[in-house]
C-alpha positions in Angstrom: 219.8 74.9 96.7 217.6 72.5 98.8 219.3 69.6 100.7 218.1 66.0 100.9 216.9 66.6 104.5 214.9 69.6 103.3 213.2 67.5 100.6 212.4 64.7 103.1 210.8 67.2 105.5 208.7 68.7 102.8 207.6 65.2 101.7 206.5 64.3 105.3 204.6 67.5 105.6 202.7 66.8 102.4 201.7 63.3 103.5 200.6 64.5 106.9 198.6 67.3 105.3 196.9 64.7 103.0 196.0 62.4 106.0 194.6 65.3 108.0 192.6 66.5 105.0 191.1 63.0 104.6 190.2 62.8 108.3 188.6 66.3 108.2 186.5 65.3 105.2 185.4 62.0 106.7 184.5 63.7 110.0 182.7 66.4 108.2 180.6 64.0 106.1 179.6 62.0 109.2 178.6 65.1 111.1 176.6 66.4 108.1 174.9 63.1 107.6 174.0 63.1 111.3 172.7 66.5 111.1 170.5 65.6 108.1 169.2 62.4 109.6 171.1 60.1 107.3 172.5 58.6 110.5 170.1 57.4 113.0 169.6 60.0 115.6 170.6 58.8 118.9 173.3 56.6 117.6 175.9 58.0 119.8 178.6 55.8 118.6 178.4 57.3 115.1 178.5 60.8 116.5 181.4 59.9 118.7 183.3 58.5 115.8 182.7 61.6 113.7 183.7 63.9 116.5 186.8 61.7 117.1 187.8 62.1 113.5 187.4 65.8 113.7 189.5 65.9 116.9 192.1 63.8 115.3 192.1 66.1 112.3 192.5 69.1 114.7 195.4 67.4 116.3 196.9 66.8 112.9 196.4 70.4 111.9 198.0 71.6 115.1 200.9 69.3 114.7 201.3 70.3 111.0 201.2 74.0 112.0 203.8 73.6 114.7 205.9 71.6 112.4 205.8 74.2 109.6 206.4 77.1 112.0 209.4 75.3 113.4 210.7 74.6 110.0 210.1 78.2 108.8 211.9 79.5 111.9 214.8 77.1 111.3 214.9 78.1 107.6 214.9 81.8 108.5 217.7 81.4 111.0 219.6 79.4 108.5 219.0 82.1 105.8 220.1 84.8 108.2 223.2 82.9 109.0 223.9 82.5 105.3 223.2 86.2 104.7 225.5 87.2 107.6 228.2 84.9 106.4 227.8 86.3 102.8 228.0 89.8 104.0 231.0 89.1 106.2 233.0 87.8 103.3 231.6 90.1 100.6 234.6 92.2 99.4 232.2 95.0 98.3 230.9 97.5 100.9 227.2 97.1 101.5 225.1 99.7 103.2 221.4 100.3 103.8 220.1 103.8 104.6 216.5 104.9 105.4 214.9 107.7 103.5 216.2 110.2 106.0 219.7 109.2 105.2 220.5 107.3 108.4 222.5 104.1 108.2 220.4 101.0 109.1 223.0 98.5 108.1 226.6 98.2 106.9 228.8 95.1 106.5 232.3 94.4 107.8 233.8 95.6 104.5 232.5 99.1 105.5 234.8 99.0 108.5 237.8 97.9 106.4 237.2 100.5 103.8 236.3 103.4 106.1 238.5 102.7 109.1 235.4 103.3 111.4 233.4 100.9 113.6 229.9 100.0 112.5 228.4 100.2 115.9 229.5 103.9 116.2 227.7 104.9 113.0 224.5 102.9 112.9 221.6 105.4 113.0 223.8 108.2 111.9 223.9 110.0 108.5 226.6 110.4 105.9 227.4 113.9 107.3 229.1 112.0 110.2 231.3 110.0 107.8 232.1 112.2 104.9 232.7 115.9 104.0 229.6 118.0 103.6 229.7 118.0 99.8 230.0 114.2 99.5 227.2 113.7 102.2 224.8 116.0 100.4 225.4 114.2 97.1 224.8 110.8 98.7 221.5 111.8 100.3 220.3 113.6 97.1 221.1 110.5 95.0 219.1 108.3 97.5 216.1 110.6 97.1 216.2 110.7 93.3 216.5 106.9 93.4 213.5 106.5 95.6 211.5 108.8 93.3 212.4 107.0 90.1 212.1 103.5 91.7 214.9 102.2 89.4 218.2 100.9 90.3 221.3 102.7 89.1 225.1 102.2 88.8 227.4 105.2 89.0 231.1 106.0 89.6 231.7 108.5 92.4 234.7 109.8 94.4 234.3 109.9 98.2 236.6 111.5 100.8 236.8 110.1 104.3 239.3 109.3 107.1 241.1 106.6 105.1 241.6 109.0 102.1 240.0 109.7 98.8 238.7 106.7 96.9 236.8 106.0 93.8 233.8 103.6 94.0 231.5 101.8 91.5 228.1 102.1 93.3 225.0 100.0 92.6 221.9 101.4 94.3 218.4 100.0 94.5 215.3 100.9 96.6 213.9 98.5 99.2 210.1 98.3 99.6 208.1 97.1 102.7 204.3 97.1 102.7 203.0 99.4 100.0 204.7 101.0 97.0 206.8 103.7 98.7 210.4 102.6 99.3 211.5 102.6 102.9 215.2 102.2 102.4 218.0 102.4 99.8 220.6 99.6 99.6 223.9 100.2 97.9 226.9 98.1 97.1 230.3 100.0 96.8 233.1 98.3 94.8 236.5 100.0 95.2 237.7 101.0 91.7 240.4 103.4 92.9 243.2 101.3 91.4 241.4 101.2 88.1 240.9 105.0 88.1 244.5 105.6 88.9 245.5 103.2 86.2 243.2 105.1 83.7 244.7 108.4 84.8 248.2 107.0 84.5 247.3 105.7 81.1 245.9 109.0 80.1 249.0 110.9 81.3 251.1 108.3 79.6 249.2 108.8 76.3 249.6 112.6 76.7 253.3 112.3 77.3 253.6 109.9 74.4 251.6 112.3 72.2 253.8 115.2 73.3 256.9 113.1 72.8 255.8 112.2 69.3 254.8 115.7 68.2 258.0 117.3 69.6 260.5 114.5 68.8 263.3 115.4 66.5 263.1 111.9 65.0 260.6 111.1 62.3 257.7 109.0 63.7 255.0 107.5 61.5 252.7 104.5 60.9 251.8 102.8 57.7 250.1 99.7 56.5 251.7 96.7 54.8 251.1 98.3 51.4 253.2 101.3 52.4 250.3 103.8 52.7 251.1 106.3 55.5 248.5 106.5 58.2 250.2 109.1 60.4 253.3 111.3 60.6 254.6 113.7 63.3 255.4 117.4 62.7 259.1 116.6 62.2 258.3 115.7 58.7 257.8 119.4 57.8 261.3 120.4 58.8 263.0 117.2 57.8 261.4 116.6 54.4 259.6 119.9 53.6 256.2 118.3 53.4 253.1 119.2 55.5 251.7 116.3 57.5 248.4 116.6 55.6 250.3 116.2 52.3 251.7 112.8 53.3 248.9 111.0 55.2 247.2 108.7 52.7 250.1 108.7 50.3 252.4 105.7 49.8 255.8 105.7 51.4 257.1 104.5 48.0 256.5 108.0 46.6 259.2 109.4 48.9 261.8 106.8 47.8 264.3 107.5 44.9 263.8 105.2 42.0 266.8 103.0 42.8 265.5 102.4 46.4 261.9 101.3 45.7 262.8 97.6 45.1 264.4 97.6 48.6 261.0 98.7 50.1 259.4 95.5 48.9 262.0 93.5 50.8 261.5 95.7 53.8 257.7 95.0 53.8 258.3 91.3 53.4 260.7 91.2 56.3 258.5 93.1 58.7 255.4 91.0 57.7 257.4 87.9 58.4 259.5 88.8 61.4 257.4 91.6 63.0 260.4 93.9 63.1 262.8 95.4 60.6 265.8 97.7 60.9 268.1 99.4 58.5 268.7 102.6 56.6 266.3 104.0 54.0 266.8 106.8 51.5 264.0 109.4 51.3 263.6 112.3 48.9 262.8 115.7 50.3 260.3 118.1 48.7 263.2 120.0 47.3 264.5 116.9 45.6 267.4 116.2 48.0 268.1 112.7 49.2 268.4 112.1 52.9 269.3 108.9 54.7 267.2 107.7 57.6 268.1 105.0 60.1 264.9 103.1 61.2 263.7 100.3 63.4 260.1 99.5 62.8 257.7 97.0 64.4 254.5 95.4 63.3 251.3 95.7 65.4 248.5 93.2 64.8 246.7 93.2 68.2 243.7 95.4 68.7 243.7 96.7 65.2 241.5 96.0 62.2 244.5 95.5 59.9 248.3 95.2 60.6 250.0 98.5 61.3 253.7 99.2 61.0 255.0 101.6 63.7 258.2 103.4 62.6 260.7 105.7 64.1 263.6 107.1 62.0 266.5 109.4 62.5 268.2 111.5 59.9 271.7 110.0 59.6 272.6 111.6 56.3 275.7 113.3 57.7 276.8 110.1 59.5 276.2 108.0 56.3 278.2 110.4 54.2 280.9 110.5 56.9 281.1 106.7 56.9 281.3 106.6 53.2 284.2 109.1 53.3 285.8 107.1 56.0 285.5 103.9 53.9 286.9 105.6 50.9 289.8 106.9 52.9 290.4 103.4 54.3 290.5 101.9 50.8 292.9 104.6 49.6 295.3 104.9 52.5 294.9 101.7 54.5 295.7 103.5 57.7 293.6 104.5 60.6 294.8 108.1 60.9 294.0 108.6 57.2 290.3 107.8 58.0 289.9 110.3 60.9 287.6 113.2 60.3 289.8 115.5 62.4 293.4 116.3 61.4 295.9 114.6 63.7 299.3 116.1 64.2 302.5 115.8 66.3 305.1 118.5 66.6 308.4 118.9 68.5 308.9 121.5 71.2 309.8 124.1 68.6 306.5 123.7 66.7 307.8 121.7 63.7 305.5 119.0 62.4 306.9 115.5 62.9 303.8 113.4 62.2 300.4 114.0 60.8 297.6 112.3 58.9 296.4 112.9 55.4 293.5 115.1 56.7 296.0 117.7 57.8 297.5 117.7 54.3 294.0 118.4 52.8 293.2 121.0 55.4 296.4 123.0 54.8 296.6 122.2 51.1 300.2 121.0 51.2 301.6 117.6 50.0 302.9 115.4 52.7 306.6 115.8 51.7 306.4 119.6 51.8 304.4 119.6 55.1 306.8 117.4 57.0 309.0 119.6 59.2 307.1 122.7 58.5 306.7 125.2 61.4 303.3 126.5 62.4 304.5 130.1 61.6 304.4 129.1 57.9 300.6 128.6 57.8 299.6 131.3 60.3 299.9 135.1 60.4 301.9 136.9 63.0 299.0 137.5 65.4 297.9 133.8 65.3 301.5 132.7 65.8 301.7 134.7 69.0 298.4 133.1 70.2 299.7 129.6 69.4 303.0 130.2 71.2 301.2 131.4 74.4 298.9 128.3 74.3 301.6 125.8 73.6 303.9 127.3 76.2 301.2 127.1 78.8 300.7 123.4 78.0 304.5 122.9 78.2 304.7 124.7 81.6 301.7 123.2 83.3 301.4 119.8 81.6 297.6 120.4 81.3 296.1 119.9 77.9 294.3 122.8 76.1 291.1 122.1 74.2 288.7 124.0 72.1 291.0 127.0 71.2 290.7 128.3 67.6 292.8 130.3 65.2 293.0 131.2 61.6 295.2 129.3 59.2 296.4 130.2 55.8 296.3 127.4 53.2 298.9 127.0 50.5 296.5 128.6 47.9 296.2 131.7 50.2 292.6 131.0 51.3 291.9 131.2 55.0 290.1 128.8 57.2 289.1 128.8 60.9 290.1 125.7 62.8 289.4 124.5 66.3 292.3 122.5 67.9 293.4 120.7 71.0 296.9 120.1 72.2 298.5 117.9 74.9 302.1 117.3 75.9 304.0 114.2 74.8 306.6 112.7 77.1 309.2 110.1 76.8 309.8 107.1 79.1 311.6 109.4 81.5 308.6 111.7 81.6 310.5 114.5 79.9 308.6 116.7 77.4 309.4 115.7 73.8 306.7 117.6 71.9 303.0 118.1 71.3 300.1 116.2 69.8 296.5 117.1 69.1 293.5 117.2 66.9 292.4 119.9 64.5 289.0 120.4 62.8 287.7 122.9 60.4 284.9 125.0 61.8 284.7 127.6 59.0 281.2 126.6 57.9 280.1 126.5 61.5 281.3 130.1 62.0 279.6 131.1 58.8 276.4 129.5 60.0 276.7 131.5 63.3 277.3 134.7 61.3 274.3 134.0 59.1 272.3 133.5 62.3 273.6 136.8 63.6 272.4 138.5 60.4 269.0 137.0 60.7 268.8 138.1 64.3 269.9 141.6 63.2 267.1 141.4 60.6 264.7 140.6 63.4 265.9 143.4 65.6 265.4 145.8 62.6 261.8 144.6 62.3 261.4 145.1 66.0 262.8 148.6 65.9 260.4 149.5 63.1 257.5 148.0 65.1 258.5 149.8 68.3 258.7 153.2 66.5 255.5 152.3 64.6 253.6 151.9 67.9 255.1 155.1 69.1 254.1 156.9 65.9 250.6 155.5 66.0 250.2 156.4 69.6 251.0 160.1 69.2 249.7 160.7 65.6 246.2 161.6 66.6 247.0 164.2 69.3 250.0 165.5 67.3 247.9 166.0 64.2 245.2 167.7 66.2 247.7 170.2 67.6 249.2 170.7 64.1 245.7 171.3 62.8 245.1 174.0 65.4 248.5 175.7 64.6 247.9 175.5 60.8 244.4 176.9 60.7 245.0 179.7 63.3 248.1 180.7 61.4 246.1 180.7 58.1 243.3 182.8 59.7 245.8 185.3 61.1 247.7 185.5 57.8 244.4 186.3 56.0 243.9 189.3 58.2 247.3 190.9 57.5 248.2 193.1 54.6 250.8 192.3 52.1 253.5 194.5 53.7 252.8 193.5 57.3 256.1 192.3 59.0 254.1 189.6 60.8 253.3 187.8 57.5 256.8 186.3 57.3 256.6 185.0 60.8 253.2 183.4 60.2 254.4 181.9 56.9 257.4 180.3 58.8 254.9 178.9 61.3 252.9 177.4 58.4 256.1 175.9 56.9 257.1 174.4 60.2 253.7 172.9 60.7 253.8 171.5 57.1 257.2 169.9 57.7 255.9 168.5 61.0 252.9 167.0 59.2 255.3 165.5 56.6 257.5 164.1 59.3 254.4 162.4 60.9 253.4 160.9 57.6 257.0 159.6 57.1 257.0 158.1 60.5 253.7 156.4 59.8 254.9 155.3 56.3 258.0 153.4 57.4 256.1 152.1 60.4 253.5 150.7 57.9 250.6 152.5 59.6 249.8 155.3 57.3 246.3 155.4 55.7 246.5 153.7 52.4 244.1 152.8 49.6 245.7 150.1 47.5 244.7 149.9 43.8 245.6 147.6 40.9 247.8 149.6 38.6 250.4 149.4 35.9 253.7 150.3 37.5 255.1 151.6 34.1 252.3 154.1 34.0 252.7 155.2 37.6 256.5 155.7 37.1 256.0 157.6 33.9 253.5 160.0 35.5 256.0 160.6 38.3 258.9 161.1 35.9 258.6 164.9 35.3 258.5 165.5 39.1 261.6 163.4 39.6 263.5 165.3 37.0 262.7 168.6 38.8 263.5 166.9 42.1 267.0 165.6 41.2 268.0 168.6 39.1 268.9 169.2 35.4 272.5 168.2 35.8 271.6 164.6 36.5 270.6 162.5 33.5 267.4 160.6 34.2 266.4 157.5 32.2 263.4 155.2 32.5 263.4 151.8 30.8 259.9 150.3 31.1 259.6 146.5 30.9 257.3 144.9 28.3 254.1 143.2 29.2 254.5 144.2 32.8 252.4 142.3 35.3 249.9 144.4 37.4 250.6 145.2 41.1 248.3 146.3 43.9 249.6 149.3 45.8 248.5 152.8 46.8 249.6 155.2 44.0 250.6 157.7 46.6 253.0 155.1 48.1 254.6 154.6 44.7 255.2 158.4 44.6 256.7 158.2 48.1 259.1 155.4 47.1 260.3 157.2 43.9 260.7 160.6 45.6 262.7 159.2 48.5 265.0 157.1 46.2 265.4 160.2 43.9 266.5 162.4 46.8 268.8 159.7 48.1 270.4 159.4 44.6 270.7 163.2 44.2 272.5 163.5 47.6 274.8 160.6 46.8 276.1 162.2 43.6 276.9 165.8 44.7 276.9 167.0 41.1 276.4 165.6 37.6 275.5 161.9 37.3 273.0 159.5 36.0 269.9 157.8 37.4 268.3 154.8 35.7 264.9 153.3 36.5 263.9 150.0 35.1 260.9 147.7 35.5 260.6 144.0 34.6 258.8 140.8 35.5 260.7 138.6 37.8 260.1 135.1 39.2 262.1 134.3 42.4 262.8 130.6 42.9 264.0 128.6 45.9 267.6 129.4 44.9 267.0 133.1 45.7 266.2 132.1 49.2 269.7 130.7 49.7 271.1 134.2 49.7 267.9 136.0 51.0 266.5 133.8 53.6 263.5 136.1 54.2 262.3 136.0 50.6 259.2 134.0 49.6 259.4 132.4 46.1 256.9 133.6 43.5 256.1 136.1 40.8 257.1 139.8 41.3 257.3 143.0 39.4 260.8 144.5 39.7 261.5 148.2 40.1 265.3 148.8 39.9 266.6 152.3 40.8 270.3 152.9 40.1 272.6 155.9 40.5 276.2 156.7 39.8 276.9 158.2 43.3 279.8 157.5 45.6 278.3 154.2 46.8 278.4 152.6 50.3 280.5 150.2 52.2 279.2 147.0 53.7 278.7 148.5 57.2 276.6 151.4 55.7 274.5 149.0 53.6 273.7 147.0 56.7 272.2 150.1 58.4 270.7 151.9 55.4 267.1 151.1 56.3 267.5 151.8 60.0 265.2 154.6 61.2 267.1 157.8 61.9 270.3 156.5 60.4 271.8 159.0 58.0 275.1 159.8 56.4 274.1 163.4 55.7 274.8 164.8 59.2 272.3 167.4 60.3 270.9 167.7 56.8 269.2 164.3 57.0 266.3 162.9 59.0 267.2 159.3 58.5 263.6 158.5 57.5 263.7 158.5 53.7 264.9 154.9 53.1 263.2 153.7 56.3 260.0 155.0 54.7 260.7 153.1 51.5 261.5 149.9 53.5 258.2 150.3 55.5 256.1 150.8 52.3 257.6 147.8 50.5 257.1 145.5 53.6 253.6 146.8 54.1 252.8 145.6 50.5 254.4 142.2 50.9 257.4 143.0 48.8 261.2 142.7 49.0 264.0 145.3 48.8 267.7 144.7 48.3 270.7 147.0 48.0 273.8 146.5 45.8 276.5 149.1 46.4 280.3 149.5 46.6 282.3 152.6 47.3 282.9 154.5 44.1 280.6 152.3 42.0 277.2 153.7 42.7 274.1 152.1 44.3 271.2 150.0 43.0 268.0 149.5 44.9 265.9 146.5 43.7 262.3 146.5 44.8 260.1 143.4 44.2 256.3 144.0 44.5 254.1 140.9 44.4 252.3 140.2 41.1 248.5 140.9 41.3 246.6 137.9 39.9 243.1 139.0 40.8 240.6 141.1 38.8 241.5 144.7 37.8 239.8 147.4 39.7 238.2 150.5 38.0 239.6 153.9 39.0 237.3 155.6 41.5 235.0 158.3 39.9 236.4 161.8 40.3 233.7 164.1 41.7 234.0 167.7 40.5 234.5 170.0 43.5 232.3 173.0 43.8 233.3 176.4 44.9 234.6 177.1 48.5 231.4 178.7 49.6 228.1 176.9 50.4 224.7 177.4 52.0 224.1 173.8 53.2 223.7 172.7 56.8 226.6 170.9 58.3 226.5 169.0 61.6 230.0 168.8 63.1 230.9 166.1 65.7 234.4 166.5 67.2 235.5 165.8 70.8 238.6 168.1 70.5 237.1 171.5 71.5 239.7 173.6 69.6 239.2 171.6 66.3 235.4 171.8 66.7 235.4 175.6 67.1 237.9 176.1 64.2 235.8 173.9 61.8 232.6 175.7 62.9 234.3 179.1 62.4 235.7 178.3 58.9 232.5 176.8 57.6 230.3 179.5 59.0 232.5 182.2 57.5 232.0 180.5 54.1 228.2 180.5 54.0 227.4 177.2 55.7 224.9 176.8 58.5 226.7 174.9 61.3 225.5 172.7 64.1 228.4 172.0 66.5 228.5 169.0 68.9 231.4 168.1 71.2 230.2 164.6 71.8 228.2 162.0 69.8 225.3 162.2 72.2 225.0 166.0 71.6 225.1 165.4 67.9 222.2 162.9 68.1 220.2 165.4 70.1 220.9 168.3 67.6 219.9 166.1 64.7 216.7 165.2 66.4 215.8 168.7 67.4 216.7 170.4 64.1 213.6 170.5 62.0 215.2 171.6 58.8 217.4 169.4 56.5 220.9 168.5 57.5 223.0 167.9 54.4 226.4 166.7 55.8 227.8 165.1 58.9 231.4 166.1 59.5 232.6 163.7 62.2 235.8 162.6 63.9 236.2 158.8 63.6 237.3 158.0 67.1 235.3 159.6 69.9 234.2 158.6 73.4 231.3 156.2 73.8 230.5 156.1 70.0 232.7 156.2 66.9 231.9 158.3 63.8 230.5 155.5 61.7 228.0 154.4 64.4 227.0 158.1 64.8 226.4 158.4 61.1 224.4 155.2 60.8 222.1 156.2 63.7 221.4 159.7 62.3 220.9 158.4 58.8 218.1 156.1 60.1 215.9 159.2 60.3 217.7 161.3 57.7 218.5 158.9 54.7 219.6 161.8 52.5 222.4 162.7 55.0 226.0 162.6 53.6 229.1 162.1 55.7 232.7 163.3 55.7 235.0 161.5 58.2 238.1 163.1 59.6 240.8 161.7 61.9 244.4 162.0 63.0 244.7 158.3 63.9 246.7 155.8 62.0 245.3 153.4 59.3 245.2 150.3 61.6 243.0 152.1 64.1 240.7 153.6 61.4 240.5 150.3 59.5 239.4 148.6 62.7 236.3 150.8 62.6 235.5 149.8 59.0 235.6 153.1 57.1 238.8 152.7 55.0 237.1 151.8 51.8 237.0 153.1 48.2 234.5 155.9 47.8 234.3 156.9 51.5 234.9 160.7 52.0 237.8 161.1 54.4 239.8 164.1 55.6 243.2 163.4 57.1 244.3 165.6 60.0 246.0 168.0 60.1 244.1 169.8 57.3 244.2 173.3 56.0 241.3 175.8 55.5 241.3 175.1 51.8 241.6 171.4 52.4 238.6 171.4 54.7 236.5 173.5 52.3 237.4 171.4 49.4 236.7 168.1 51.2 233.2 169.4 52.3 232.3 170.5 48.7 233.4 167.1 47.3 231.4 165.3 50.0 228.3 167.4 49.1 228.8 167.0 45.3 
């Protein structure tokens, strides 16, 4: 802003300029008139006057020029002093760099921020001040700024001697003569504290979010109408609702009818006072009422509408305990009568001398009968010895004993497990006079632990099945290939022998052993839930009826077999072969359990399992099921045997059993999403109850049955099999039955044969899993040039591996290894039909 002196100086300059201008004009007019003859020539005085005016004007102009130059220099010096003063006190760092990145200027704030002297770095580049990465970034930014010609504001992090700092940088180009900028000026404002605060805020928000999501307390927000805006995950365990089910609903919906009027008072209180605390009743999804202690606050700042922030803790047990305590106070009017634990005092012989009503309830004796009673009365002999050792140790050492437990016998004969503490009582002379302590019933706690152990055992059972399943799946392919070789070569050798050849029996035994080995592999895969399956929608009554005749032959004529089909039975979706496996294994198990005449009853029915069923079977999912009950009148099983009956390789038949029959049933039921339970007692027989999920989708038509042709053929078959022995066997078998065979030991060889063979190829017989290319990919590539080609897949791998390759579908021709000669020939004819 201009001062009064500056305005006076400018005024004087203007007046002087006006006077000089007048003198110049007057002098010029006289000289012109003299030159034109308007003034008499020779009148020297007039000319002198004119020249004098011009001279005076020149003097004025000179004076004006000197005055203005001095004023401009003074103004420049003053401006520079003001600029230097401004830069000295500017809190931001100011720098100017030329277009080569060298520092042309930096203010004192640069020294304070960098810890470096300015004189040492003028003319140097950022590479002398910062790490290479930071320096390159600064110079590149200067060049981009010069090219764009626009100022910019950015946030950057720089590392230097004083440490890493965050800066808000405002850059702008400086121009001299011409359009190209010569320098770049930048102002750096230290925003490190703000950045640290933002980071701290972010970390705090993350910690808060983690705390909210993992808190055991219920945390929520709602508006003043009670509509829930957010809830944490605890609500799922605490109330049984998913978070998505509650957001947007009114909190009133979770209140019992008798508690909804209290909610209006709660909302009014928090709207008035900004805070409310108390206890609220909420109804769980299962219909149970739980008590929640809350302290909620109202937030009105930085929100569009008031929001109530709430935190609540489940205090149901405490509330119920307090109610029991108040009831006890009202009834007995004594502090000991209100204790949750049972308090007792006994003399040195163990006779009760004082106790509260809780002990009466625990032991089931009235007060008058319990007084003076010895601990041997309500304990067995073993517990009495344990008590004596504990009490004697307290008597001898004077040290209290805490947390020891024993079993008591109540007056009604029922048994409870209690946890007790005992300390020594002394008289004024410090002589022992007896014992005192507290007792609490931990029976339910023990039961909970036992239930937990059962669940853990259930988990271990599943893990054992999974482990053996992985083992079975890993060896199935190679094992089935080896069995295939054994079976076919034995069949080929058998076909060359006459009826009376002594080697026939040996070869027949080899075939039987190979068949049993193949069955064993299938059983392993069945209970491991990895066998190849093709589920279909079926009527279980029809499936059981069709299997009935075979079951009668299986269990024997001396066992009475009865089937009681349920009416209007719901459909299920399961592989029919698996139904046969279940029934066959249960029938064999029943036959072996009876050792002679007996009775087997099979029943089917519709069943709906509710939440109550889960109370005794924690792994069961409520819903609609089809029940298959299989009962026998065998010798039954004790509880220990029932607990292991589905374990793989567990058997009560000694060397006669494999321990895979019921494990197979268990695996099949679990694979199809079902449940299986066992009811059995020694001498009272056994009942297996299998629950298969009800099928609610559309029914599926049975796959068309293609009529198999004769064993011989004349078609061309391309075989792709990476197992050399299997390849040669299949080639030999098919060639000996009239087929023209093209054999390839790798997918690439098969592609080459298909390309080179000029005549038709009718069938591709391919292994599913091969190096570099699987069977399905091979078939699709060959079919691109041979659309009439048909395919027959074969594999010894498990269902999960095959399904991963996308061929386990209805209508796909598939040959499971190991296969027999007739099985191979039949599968080829069906595939060609």
